[in-house]
RODO-2510 file (C-alpha; in nm, 4 decimals, decimal comma):
residues 40
     n   res          X          Y          Z
     1     m    -1,7333    -1,4725    -1,6022
     2     d    -2,0200    -1,3492    -1,3824
     3     h    -2,0721    -1,0630    -1,2831
     4     n    -2,0079    -1,1453    -0,9415
     5     a    -1,6441    -1,3181    -0,9775
     6     l    -1,5746    -1,0224    -1,1461
     7     f    -1,6639    -0,7779    -0,8546
     8     a    -1,4693    -1,0112    -0,6422
     9     l    -1,1314    -1,0392    -0,8025
    10     e    -1,1359    -0,5790    -0,8419
    11     l    -1,2051    -0,5730    -0,4182
    12     a    -0,8866    -0,8130    -0,4140
    13     f    -0,6893    -0,5750    -0,6750
    14     i    -0,7867    -0,2799    -0,4881
    15     g    -0,7324    -0,4486    -0,2440
    16     l    -0,3270    -0,5676    -0,2835
    17     l    -0,3081    -0,1791    -0,4012
    18     g    -0,4478    -0,0599    -0,0615
    19     l    -0,1835    -0,2397     0,0964
    20     a     0,0822    -0,2143    -0,1883
    21     s     0,0702     0,1659    -0,1146
    22     l     0,0301     0,1667     0,2567
    23     a     0,3826    -0,0099     0,2929
    24     i     0,4831     0,1977     0,0321
    25     a     0,3967     0,4925     0,2475
    26     y     0,5237     0,2932     0,5838
    27     i     0,8587     0,2315     0,4281
    28     a     0,9097     0,5634     0,2982
    29     g     0,7870     0,7225     0,6230
    30     v     1,0274     0,5319     0,8435
    31     v     1,3308     0,6704     0,5721
    32     v     1,2636     1,0567     0,6196
    33     f     1,1848     0,9619     0,9954
    34     k     1,5567     0,8193     1,0052
    35     l     1,6855     1,0675     0,8177
    36     f     1,5692     1,3876     0,9995
    37     k     1,6545     1,2262     1,3131
    38     g     2,0963     1,1093     1,1752
    39     q     2,1088     1,4588     1,1232
    40     r     2,0173     1,6148     1,4394
***
């Protein structure tokens, strides 16, 4: 395992983590928005 492959793997992992957190934040935002809208 050379350094370049390790760096690429790390980058891919961080990218996936970022995408996952964005998706979670988006879903949470939609749920909160619907709840807030439903209360009015």
